[in-house]
N, C-alpha and C positions, 0 to 999 in steps of 0.2 A: 594482473586480472584486468581485462578490458572493461570500458565503460557498459557495453552490451551485457557482459557477464554480470556486472554488478546489478544492473537494472533486473536482469532476470532472477538474480538471487532475492529481489524484493517482491517479485510477483507470486500471487497465490496461483493455484492450479488453475483457476477460472478467469484470470486476467489476461488481457491481449497487451503485448508490449507497446503497440502503437497507442492503444488507449491509455495506459499508464503514462507514457511521455507526454501525450496531450493534456492529461489532467495535471502532470508536475509542471508544464509551461502555464497552464492557466493559473495554478496557484503561485507560480513565482511571479507573474505578471499582475497578481492581486485580483484576478477574475472574481474570487469570492473570499470573504473571510472566514477564519475557523469556526464562528459562531454559525455560519450557515452551512457547515458539513453534518450530516446525519450520522447517527451513530455507528452505521455499517462503515462509512468511510473513515471514521475517527478510529474504529478498531483496526482497519487495515493499515492505517498509518502507524498505529501502535505496534503492531505485527511486525512492521517493517524496521521498527527501531530495536525491538527487544531481542536481547542476545540468549536469554534463557530458553533452551529447546522445548522443555516441558510447557512453559507458558505460551510459547509460539504455537505449539500443538494444539493446546486448549483454545487459542484465539482463532486459529485456521478452522477447526472443527466448528466453532460458533458461527464462523462467517460464512462457512459452505453449508450450513443447515437451514 
């Protein structure tokens, strides 16, 4: 699987790849600590890490509403 395929697997339906990459770079470079993330950003990060499909679906529904 290519890196782009892996990134695409982490995107929600409404996210752009370039925005996701820019945000990942900003996080990696320490642009903002986790405490500054809003609830929606934290939920999106959680969605990207969860493997349980039922829980992923529930989070995605909440993120897009």
